[in-house]
GUNUVO-200664 format. One line per 5 residues: number of its first residue (from 1); their letters; for each residue y, z, x of N, C-alpha, C. Coordinates in Angstrom, 1 decimal. Layout:
NUM	A	Y:Z:X:Y:Z:X:Y:Z:X | ...
END
This chain:
1	MRRSA	-11.0:-17.5:9.7:-10.4:-18.0:8.9:-8.9:-18.1:9.0 | -8.2:-19.0:8.6:-7.0:-19.5:9.1:-6.2:-19.3:8.3 | -5.1:-18.7:8.0:-4.1:-18.7:7.3:-2.8:-18.5:8.0 | -1.8:-19.1:6.9:-0.7:-19.5:7.0:0.1:-18.6:6.7 | 1.0:-17.5:7.5:2.0:-16.6:7.3:3.1:-17.5:6.5
6	GLSFV	3.6:-16.1:5.4:4.7:-16.1:4.5:4.6:-17.4:3.3 | 3.0:-18.0:2.8:2.5:-18.7:1.9:2.5:-17.4:0.4 | 3.4:-18.1:-0.3:3.0:-17.3:-1.6:2.3:-17.8:-2.5 | 1.8:-18.3:-2.0:0.6:-19.2:-2.5:-0.9:-19.7:-1.7 | -2.1:-19.8:-2.0:-2.9:-20.1:-1.1:-4.0:-21.4:-1.9
11	KIRLL	-3.9:-22.3:-1.1:-4.5:-23.7:-1.5:-5.7:-24.3:-0.5 | -6.8:-24.0:-1.0:-7.5:-24.7:0.1:-8.5:-25.9:-0.2 | -9.1:-26.5:0.1:-9.6:-27.6:-0.7:-11.0:-27.4:-0.3 | -12.2:-27.1:-0.5:-13.6:-27.2:-0.1:-14.3:-28.8:-0.8 | -15.1:-29.0:0.2:-15.5:-30.0:-0.4:-17.4:-30.0:-0.5
16	LTCSL	-17.4:-30.3:-1.7:-19.0:-29.9:-1.5:-20.0:-31.0:-1.6 | -20.9:-31.3:-0.3:-21.5:-32.4:-0.9:-23.3:-32.0:-1.1 | -23.7:-33.3:-1.8:-24.8:-33.6:-2.1:-26.0:-34.9:-1.3 | -27.1:-34.0:-1.2:-27.9:-35.2:-0.5:-29.4:-35.3:-1.4 | -29.9:-36.8:-1.7:-31.1:-37.2:-2.4:-31.3:-38.2:-1.3
21	LAIAV	-32.9:-37.4:-0.7:-33.6:-37.6:-0.4:-35.1:-38.7:-0.3 | -34.9:-40.1:0.1:-35.9:-41.2:-0.4:-36.6:-41.4:0.8 | -37.8:-42.3:0.7:-38.7:-42.9:1.9:-37.8:-43.9:1.9 | -37.2:-43.7:3.3:-36.2:-45.1:4.3:-34.8:-44.9:3.5 | -34.7:-44.2:2.6:-33.1:-44.5:1.7:-32.6:-42.9:2.2
26	IPVCA	-31.3:-43.3:2.5:-30.3:-41.9:2.8:-28.7:-43.1:1.8 | -28.8:-41.9:0.8:-27.3:-42.6:-0.5:-26.3:-42.4:0.4 | -25.0:-42.7:0.3:-23.8:-42.1:0.4:-23.8:-41.2:-0.7 | -23.1:-39.8:0.4:-22.9:-38.7:-0.7:-21.7:-38.2:-1.0 | -21.9:-38.3:-2.6:-20.4:-38.3:-3.4:-20.2:-36.5:-3.2
31	QEGLS	-18.7:-36.6:-3.1:-17.8:-35.7:-2.9:-16.9:-34.9:-4.0 | -17.0:-33.7:-4.4:-16.2:-32.8:-5.2:-15.5:-32.2:-5.0 | -14.2:-31.9:-4.6:-13.4:-30.6:-4.7:-13.6:-29.3:-5.4 | -13.9:-28.5:-5.9:-14.4:-27.4:-6.8:-12.7:-26.6:-7.1 | -12.2:-26.1:-7.8:-11.1:-25.2:-7.6:-10.6:-24.4:-8.7
36	LQVTV	-9.7:-23.3:-8.8:-9.7:-22.9:-9.6:-8.5:-22.3:-9.9 | -7.2:-22.2:-10.3:-6.3:-21.8:-10.7:-6.2:-20.1:-11.1 | -5.5:-19.7:-10.7:-5.4:-18.0:-10.8:-3.9:-17.5:-10.2 | -3.2:-17.4:-12.0:-2.1:-16.4:-11.8:-2.5:-15.1:-11.1 | -1.1:-14.5:-10.0:-0.9:-13.1:-9.8:0.2:-12.5:-10.5
41	SAVTP	-0.3:-12.0:-11.8:1.2:-11.4:-12.4:1.9:-10.1:-11.5 | 2.6:-9.8:-11.5:3.3:-8.4:-11.2:3.8:-7.6:-12.1 | 3.8:-6.8:-12.0:3.1:-5.7:-13.0:4.2:-4.6:-12.7 | 5.2:-4.3:-13.2:5.9:-2.6:-12.4:5.6:-1.3:-13.7 | 4.4:-0.6:-13.7:4.3:0.5:-14.4:5.4:1.7:-14.4
46	QSELF	5.3:2.6:-15.7:6.4:3.7:-15.5:5.2:4.2:-14.8 | 6.5:5.3:-13.2:5.9:6.1:-12.6:5.9:7.5:-13.3 | 4.9:8.2:-12.0:5.7:9.4:-12.7:6.0:10.6:-11.5 | 6.9:11.0:-11.4:7.4:11.4:-10.0:8.1:12.9:-10.2 | 7.8:13.9:-8.7:8.1:14.9:-8.5:9.6:14.8:-8.6
51	RPNGQ	9.8:16.0:-9.5:11.5:15.5:-9.3:12.0:17.2:-9.0 | 11.5:17.8:-7.8:12.6:19.3:-7.9:14.2:19.4:-8.1 | 14.0:20.8:-8.5:15.4:20.8:-9.0:16.2:19.3:-9.5 | 15.7:18.9:-10.2:15.7:18.1:-11.0:15.9:16.4:-10.6 | 15.8:16.3:-9.2:16.3:14.7:-8.4:15.0:14.5:-7.9
56	PADFL	14.5:13.7:-7.5:12.7:12.8:-7.2:13.2:13.1:-5.7 | 11.4:14.0:-5.4:11.4:14.0:-3.9:11.9:13.0:-3.2 | 12.2:13.3:-1.7:12.7:11.7:-1.3:12.3:12.8:0.7 | 11.8:11.9:1.7:12.1:12.4:2.6:13.5:10.9:3.7 | 14.5:12.0:3.7:15.9:11.1:4.1:16.3:10.3:3.6
61	GVGLT	16.0:9.8:2.0:16.0:9.2:0.6:15.0:8.3:0.6 | 13.8:8.5:1.6:12.8:7.6:1.1:12.0:8.3:-0.1 | 11.0:7.5:-1.2:10.5:8.4:-1.9:9.7:7.5:-2.4 | 8.6:8.3:-3.6:8.0:6.6:-4.3:8.4:6.2:-5.4 | 7.4:5.5:-5.4:8.0:3.5:-6.1:9.3:2.8:-6.1
66	QTVGD	9.1:3.1:-4.6:10.7:2.2:-3.8:10.2:1.1:-3.7 | 10.4:-0.1:-3.2:9.9:-1.3:-2.6:10.3:-1.4:-1.1 | 9.8:-2.4:-0.6:9.9:-2.9:0.9:11.3:-2.9:1.4 | 12.3:-3.6:0.3:13.4:-4.3:0.6:14.1:-2.8:0.6 | 14.0:-1.9:-0.7:14.5:-0.9:-0.7:14.6:0.5:0.8
71	IRKIL	13.8:0.4:0.9:13.1:1.8:2.2:13.8:0.6:3.1 | 13.7:-0.1:3.5:14.4:-1.0:4.4:16.0:-0.8:4.6 | 16.4:-0.9:3.8:17.5:-0.7:3.0:18.2:0.6:4.0 | 17.6:1.6:3.2:17.8:2.8:3.4:17.6:3.9:4.7 | 16.5:2.7:5.4:16.2:3.6:6.8:17.3:2.8:8.1
76	TGQGF	16.9:1.8:7.8:18.3:0.6:8.9:19.8:1.4:8.6 | 20.0:2.1:7.3:21.6:2.3:7.6:21.6:3.5:7.9 | 20.2:4.3:8.8:20.4:5.5:9.2:20.0:5.2:11.1 | 20.2:3.6:11.5:19.0:3.8:12.4:18.0:3.9:12.9 | 17.5:3.1:11.8:15.4:3.0:12.2:15.7:1.4:11.8
81	SDANS	14.8:1.4:12.9:14.3:0.0:13.1:12.6:-0.7:12.8 | 12.5:-1.8:12.6:11.1:-1.4:11.8:10.0:-2.0:13.1 | 8.7:-1.1:12.7:8.1:-0.8:14.3:7.0:-1.6:14.3 | 6.2:-1.9:12.3:5.3:-2.4:12.5:5.0:-2.4:11.4 | 3.8:-3.1:10.8:3.6:-3.4:9.5:1.7:-4.4:9.2
86	ATLFL	1.7:-4.2:8.3:0.6:-5.2:7.8:0.3:-5.7:6.4 | 0.2:-7.1:5.8:0.1:-7.1:4.8:-1.6:-8.1:4.5 | -1.4:-8.0:3.1:-3.2:-8.1:3.0:-2.6:-9.6:1.6 | -3.6:-10.4:1.8:-4.1:-11.3:1.0:-4.9:-10.9:-0.3 | -4.7:-10.2:-1.5:-4.9:-9.9:-2.9:-6.3:-10.7:-3.2
91	LDEEY	-6.1:-11.9:-2.9:-8.2:-13.2:-3.4:-8.0:-13.7:-2.1 | -9.6:-14.1:-1.8:-9.6:-14.7:-1.2:-9.3:-16.2:-1.0 | -9.6:-17.0:-0.2:-9.8:-18.5:-0.6:-10.3:-19.0:-0.7 | -11.9:-18.5:-1.3:-13.2:-19.2:-2.2:-13.7:-18.0:-2.6 | -14.2:-18.1:-3.5:-15.5:-17.8:-4.4:-16.6:-18.2:-4.8
96	FTVEI	-17.9:-18.7:-4.2:-19.0:-19.4:-4.7:-18.8:-20.5:-4.2 | -17.5:-20.8:-3.3:-17.5:-22.4:-2.6:-16.4:-22.7:-3.7 | -15.6:-22.3:-4.8:-14.7:-22.1:-5.2:-13.2:-22.3:-4.6 | -12.7:-23.2:-4.3:-11.4:-22.4:-3.6:-10.5:-22.2:-5.2 | -9.7:-21.1:-4.2:-8.6:-20.6:-5.7:-7.4:-20.6:-5.0
101	VATGA	-6.7:-21.7:-5.9:-5.3:-21.8:-6.0:-4.4:-20.9:-6.5 | -3.7:-19.8:-5.8:-3.1:-18.8:-6.4:-1.4:-19.1:-6.4 | -1.1:-18.3:-7.4:0.1:-18.3:-7.6:0.9:-17.2:-8.4 | 2.4:-16.9:-7.4:2.3:-15.4:-7.7:2.3:-14.4:-6.1 | 2.3:-13.5:-6.1:2.2:-12.5:-5.0:0.9:-11.9:-4.7
106	NRYPT	0.3:-13.2:-4.2:-0.9:-13.0:-3.9:-1.0:-12.2:-2.5 | 0.3:-12.5:-1.3:0.2:-11.9:-0.5:1.1:-10.8:-0.6 | 1.0:-9.8:-0.3:1.5:-8.5:-0.1:1.9:-7.6:1.1 | 2.9:-6.3:1.1:2.7:-5.2:2.3:1.9:-4.3:2.1 | 0.7:-4.0:2.8:0.0:-2.5:2.5:0.3:-1.2:2.7
111	YAIWS	1.4:-1.8:4.7:2.5:-0.7:4.6:3.5:-1.1:5.9 | 3.8:0.3:5.9:5.3:-0.6:6.8:5.5:1.1:7.4 | 5.9:0.6:9.1:6.0:2.2:9.8:7.6:1.5:10.6 | 8.6:2.1:10.0:9.9:2.7:10.9:10.2:3.6:12.1 | 10.9:2.9:13.1:10.9:3.7:14.4:12.2:4.7:14.1
116	GPEDA	12.4:5.5:14.1:13.9:6.0:14.0:14.7:6.2:15.2 | 16.1:6.6:15.5:16.6:6.4:16.4:16.7:7.7:17.5 | 16.2:7.9:18.5:16.0:8.5:19.7:17.4:9.5:20.0 | 16.9:10.5:20.2:18.5:11.1:21.0:17.9:12.2:21.5 | 18.7:12.9:22.1:18.2:13.9:23.0:17.1:15.1:22.8
121	TASQS	17.5:15.7:20.9:16.5:16.3:20.5:15.0:15.9:19.8 | 15.3:14.8:19.6:13.7:14.9:18.4:13.8:12.6:18.5 | 12.1:12.6:18.4:12.1:11.5:18.4:11.5:11.3:16.9 | 11.4:10.4:16.2:10.9:10.2:14.7:10.6:9.1:14.3 | 9.4:9.0:12.8:9.0:7.7:12.4:8.7:8.0:10.6
126	VRVEF	9.0:6.6:10.4:8.6:7.2:9.1:7.6:6.2:8.3 | 6.4:6.2:8.2:5.3:5.6:7.8:4.8:5.4:6.0 | 5.1:4.2:5.4:5.2:4.5:3.7:4.1:3.3:3.6 | 2.9:3.4:2.6:2.2:2.7:1.9:2.4:2.2:0.6 | 2.1:0.9:0.2:2.5:0.0:-0.8:0.9:-0.3:-1.8
131	ASPLT	1.3:0.0:-3.3:0.6:-0.8:-4.1:0.4:-2.1:-4.2 | -0.7:-2.6:-5.1:-0.5:-4.5:-4.7:0.6:-5.1:-5.9 | 0.9:-5.8:-6.0:1.2:-6.5:-6.9:1.3:-6.1:-8.6 | -0.3:-5.9:-8.6:-1.3:-5.6:-10.3:-0.1:-4.6:-10.8 | -0.1:-3.4:-9.5:0.9:-2.2:-10.0:2.2:-1.8:-9.8
136	GQRST	2.7:-3.0:-9.6:4.3:-2.7:-9.0:4.5:-3.1:-7.5 | 3.7:-3.5:-6.3:3.9:-3.4:-5.0:4.8:-2.6:-4.8 | 5.1:-1.1:-5.1:5.8:0.1:-4.8:5.1:1.0:-4.3 | 6.1:2.2:-3.2:5.8:3.1:-2.7:5.0:4.0:-2.9 | 3.4:4.3:-2.2:2.6:5.0:-3.2:2.6:6.8:-2.3
141	DVRRF	3.4:6.2:-1.0:2.7:7.5:0.1:3.7:7.6:1.4 | 4.6:8.1:1.3:5.3:8.1:2.5:5.5:9.6:3.5 | 5.4:9.4:4.9:5.6:9.9:5.7:6.3:10.0:6.4 | 6.4:11.4:6.6:7.7:11.4:8.2:7.1:12.1:9.0 | 7.5:11.4:10.5:7.3:12.3:11.4:7.9:12.4:12.4
146	VSYKD	8.3:13.8:12.6:9.2:14.5:13.8:8.6:14.9:14.6 | 9.2:14.5:16.1:8.9:15.2:17.1:10.0:16.0:17.9 | 10.1:17.7:17.8:11.4:18.0:19.1:11.6:18.0:20.2 | 12.2:18.2:21.5:12.1:17.7:22.5:12.9:19.1:23.3 | 12.2:19.4:24.6:12.3:20.4:24.7:13.2:21.6:24.5
151	GRGPL	11.8:22.2:23.7:12.3:23.0:23.1:13.8:23.4:21.9 | 13.9:22.1:21.6:15.3:22.3:21.1:15.1:21.9:19.3 | 13.6:22.3:19.0:13.5:22.5:17.7:14.2:23.2:16.5 | 14.6:23.4:15.6:15.1:24.3:14.8:14.0:25.7:14.7 | 14.8:26.4:14.3:14.4:28.0:14.0:13.1:28.1:12.8
156	LETLR	12.2:28.7:12.7:11.2:28.2:11.7:11.8:28.4:10.5 | 12.1:29.7:10.3:12.5:30.2:9.7:13.9:29.6:8.7 | 15.0:28.7:9.6:16.0:28.2:9.1:15.4:27.2:8.5 | 14.7:26.2:9.0:13.9:24.7:8.7:12.9:25.1:6.8 | 12.5:26.5:7.2:11.6:26.9:6.1:12.9:27.3:4.7
161	SAIIA	14.3:27.8:5.3:14.9:27.8:4.3:15.8:26.6:4.1 | 15.8:25.7:5.1:16.3:24.3:3.9:15.5:23.3:3.1 | 13.8:23.5:3.6:13.1:22.9:2.9:13.3:23.6:1.6 | 12.8:24.9:1.0:12.6:25.4:0.0:14.1:25.2:-1.0 | 15.5:25.1:0.2:16.4:24.7:-0.9:16.8:23.6:-1.6
166	KYGAP	15.4:22.7:-0.8:16.1:20.6:-1.4:14.7:20.9:-2.1 | 13.4:21.4:-2.2:12.5:21.3:-2.7:12.2:22.0:-3.9 | 12.8:23.3:-3.6:12.0:24.8:-4.3:10.8:25.4:-3.8 | 10.5:26.3:-4.2:8.6:27.2:-3.7:8.0:26.4:-4.0 | 7.0:26.6:-2.9:6.4:25.4:-2.9:5.2:26.7:-4.0
171	SVDNE	4.1:25.6:-4.2:3.1:26.0:-5.0:1.8:26.9:-3.9 | 1.6:26.1:-2.8:0.8:27.2:-2.2:1.9:27.4:-0.4 | 1.9:28.5:-0.6:2.8:28.6:1.0:1.9:29.2:2.1 | 1.7:28.9:3.2:1.4:29.9:4.5:2.1:29.3:5.5 | 3.0:30.2:5.4:4.4:29.8:6.0:4.6:28.7:7.3
176	TQMTW	3.2:28.4:7.8:4.2:26.4:8.4:3.1:25.6:8.0 | 2.3:25.5:6.8:1.9:24.9:5.7:2.5:25.2:4.6 | 3.3:24.3:3.8:3.6:24.2:2.1:3.5:22.8:1.9 | 2.9:23.4:0.7:2.5:22.7:-0.2:2.6:22.3:-1.7 | 3.1:21.3:-2.5:3.6:21.1:-3.9:2.6:20.2:-4.5
181	FWNHG	2.1:20.5:-5.6:1.5:19.7:-6.2:2.0:19.4:-7.9 | 2.3:19.0:-8.3:3.1:18.0:-9.4:1.9:17.4:-10.7 | 2.2:17.7:-12.0:1.8:17.0:-13.3:3.0:16.9:-14.1 | 2.8:15.3:-14.5:3.8:14.8:-15.1:5.8:15.4:-14.7 | 6.0:15.7:-13.3:6.7:15.4:-13.3:7.3:17.0:-12.7
186	QLVKS	6.0:17.9:-13.4:6.4:19.7:-12.7:6.1:19.5:-11.9 | 6.6:20.9:-11.5:5.4:21.7:-10.5:4.9:22.5:-11.6 | 3.1:22.6:-10.4:2.1:23.4:-10.7:1.3:23.9:-9.7 | 0.7:25.3:-10.0:0.2:26.1:-8.7:-1.1:25.1:-8.2 | -1.5:24.4:-9.0:-3.2:24.2:-9.0:-3.6:22.9:-10.0
191	GAHDK	-4.7:22.1:-10.2:-5.4:21.5:-10.7:-4.5:20.1:-10.4 | -3.8:19.9:-10.1:-3.2:18.2:-9.6:-2.7:17.6:-7.9 | -4.3:18.2:-7.1:-4.4:17.5:-5.9:-4.0:16.4:-5.8 | -3.8:15.4:-7.0:-3.6:14.0:-6.6:-2.2:13.1:-6.7 | -1.6:14.3:-7.1:-0.5:14.2:-6.6:0.2:15.0:-5.9
196	QMTIG	1.0:15.6:-4.8:1.2:16.5:-3.9:2.0:15.7:-3.0 | 2.8:16.9:-2.3:4.1:16.9:-1.1:3.7:17.7:-0.5 | 3.6:17.7:0.9:3.1:18.5:1.9:4.2:18.5:3.0 | 3.9:19.6:4.2:5.2:19.9:4.9:4.3:20.8:5.7 | 4.0:20.0:7.0:3.7:20.9:8.0:4.2:21.5:9.2
201	METAS	4.2:22.1:9.6:5.0:22.9:11.1:4.1:22.9:12.0 | 4.6:22.7:13.4:3.7:23.4:14.6:4.7:24.2:15.3 | 4.3:24.7:15.4:5.5:26.1:16.0:5.1:26.1:17.6 | 5.9:27.2:18.4:6.1:27.8:19.5:6.6:28.9:19.8 | 6.1:29.8:19.2:7.3:31.4:18.9:7.6:30.8:17.4
206	DYVKR	9.0:31.2:18.0:9.8:30.9:16.1:10.3:29.7:16.5 | 10.3:29.0:17.2:10.7:27.6:17.0:9.8:26.4:16.4 | 10.4:25.2:15.6:10.0:24.5:15.6:9.5:23.1:16.1 | 8.3:23.1:16.7:7.9:21.8:17.8:7.8:20.1:17.1 | 7.7:20.4:15.9:6.5:19.0:15.3:6.6:19.2:13.9
211	VAYSL	6.9:18.2:13.0:7.1:18.2:11.6:6.4:17.2:11.4 | 5.4:17.4:10.0:4.6:16.3:9.5:5.3:16.2:7.9 | 5.5:15.3:7.5:6.9:15.2:5.4:4.7:14.5:5.0 | 4.7:14.7:3.8:4.0:14.1:2.8:4.0:13.8:1.4 | 4.2:12.7:1.2:4.7:12.9:-0.1:3.6:11.4:-1.2
216	ADIAA	2.7:11.8:-1.8:1.5:11.1:-2.0:1.1:11.1:-3.2 | 1.1:10.1:-4.3:0.5:9.8:-5.7:-0.9:9.5:-5.4 | -2.0:10.2:-4.7:-3.1:9.8:-4.5:-3.5:9.1:-6.5 | -3.3:9.6:-7.2:-3.8:8.7:-9.0:-3.4:7.3:-8.7 | -2.1:7.5:-8.4:-1.2:6.0:-8.1:-2.2:5.1:-7.1
221	SNADR	-2.6:5.5:-6.1:-3.0:4.5:-5.3:-4.8:4.4:-6.0 | -5.3:5.2:-6.6:-6.7:5.0:-6.9:-6.3:4.1:-8.2 | -5.9:4.6:-8.6:-5.3:3.2:-10.2:-4.9:2.0:-9.5 | -4.4:1.7:-8.6:-4.1:0.7:-7.9:-5.3:-0.1:-7.4 | -6.4:0.1:-7.2:-7.2:0.0:-6.0:-8.6:0.0:-6.8
226	DAVNG	-9.0:0.4:-8.0:-9.5:0.0:-9.4:-9.0:-1.3:-9.8 | -7.5:-1.5:-10.2:-7.2:-2.5:-10.7:-7.4:-4.2:-9.8 | -7.4:-3.6:-8.6:-7.6:-5.3:-7.5:-8.9:-5.3:-7.6 | -9.8:-4.1:-7.1:-11.3:-4.1:-7.9:-11.8:-4.8:-9.1 | -11.1:-4.8:-10.0:-11.5:-5.1:-11.4:-11.1:-6.8:-11.5
231	FRESV	-9.2:-7.0:-11.1:-9.5:-8.4:-11.0:-9.6:-9.5:-10.2 | -10.3:-9.0:-8.9:-11.2:-9.8:-7.4:-12.6:-10.1:-8.4 | -12.7:-9.5:-9.6:-14.5:-9.6:-10.0:-13.9:-10.2:-10.7 | -13.1:-10.1:-11.7:-13.1:-11.3:-13.1:-12.6:-12.7:-11.9 | -11.9:-12.8:-10.9:-12.2:-14.3:-10.2:-12.9:-14.2:-10.0
236	EQRAK	-13.7:-13.7:-9.7:-15.2:-14.2:-8.8:-16.3:-14.4:-9.9 | -16.2:-13.9:-11.3:-16.9:-13.9:-12.3:-16.4:-16.1:-12.7 | -15.2:-15.6:-12.7:-14.5:-17.7:-13.1:-14.8:-18.5:-12.2 | -14.9:-18.0:-10.9:-15.5:-18.9:-10.0:-16.9:-19.7:-9.9 | -17.2:-18.6:-10.1:-19.1:-18.6:-10.6:-19.2:-19.8:-12.0
241	AVRDG	-18.6:-19.6:-12.7:-18.6:-20.3:-14.4:-18.3:-21.6:-13.5 | -16.9:-22.2:-13.1:-16.6:-22.7:-12.4:-17.6:-23.6:-11.6 | -18.0:-23.0:-11.2:-19.1:-23.5:-9.8:-20.4:-24.1:-10.4 | -21.2:-23.3:-11.5:-22.0:-23.0:-12.0:-22.3:-24.7:-13.1 | -20.8:-24.8:-13.6:-20.5:-25.8:-14.5:-20.4:-27.2:-14.0
246	HATTP	-20.6:-27.2:-12.0:-20.5:-28.3:-11.8:-21.6:-28.6:-10.7 | -23.2:-27.3:-11.0:-24.6:-27.6:-10.6:-25.3:-29.0:-11.0 | -25.1:-29.5:-9.7:-26.0:-30.8:-10.2:-27.4:-30.8:-10.7 | -27.8:-31.8:-11.6:-29.3:-31.5:-12.6:-30.4:-32.4:-11.1 | -31.1:-31.5:-11.0:-32.2:-32.1:-9.9:-33.2:-33.2:-10.8
251	KL	-33.4:-34.2:-10.3:-34.2:-35.5:-10.4:-35.0:-35.9:-9.7 | -36.3:-35.5:-10.9:-37.6:-35.1:-10.0:-38.7:-35.8:-10.5
END
């Protein structure tokens, strides 16, 4: 099914045909296009951020509740470039043969990846997932990946000290795997696994080879998924009502 990129609305006309068969008679078929107008409202709900040391948690300035534009500006200013991205249509082009004419942010980014500047010491990238327009169209999952070259990574204890200085002591500390859980913006020891930050380090001897940083509001992602499913179901029901209202009365 072909879609035109960059459109802020979707409009497809689907023609319905009807036929009536009789002996030696084939009448001209009437045609009627059925469509449904739908508005996609962009909403930005209040978000709950993890604030270690009084500041929202971030990796290189990239954190939760940021837009694609926010993050692009932050990362391009540090020499990163857009590497890959994906977009999704919130609504299908039709339901029950009724075409959807959607206005608003029907198409939105689901994730974007930025490739970092490579130098003699490391290569890195940042991957960010975004919610739909129904819940703000902002970042809900941020991941940064760093690979150090030729044994040039930092000492494990040096990196751990820098991490704790910025984010505070973690909820769980397994030396090379540090995890922070939060609830209502405050650090908790357990019971809040739907809001967490994790930093995992791969080491060789006493120095670091690779680091994976992850900051995720899983609760927000789940709430967005439920909002999208509920919205799609409501549009399907409205489309079915339109289709049922135009069903042909059989002549027997």
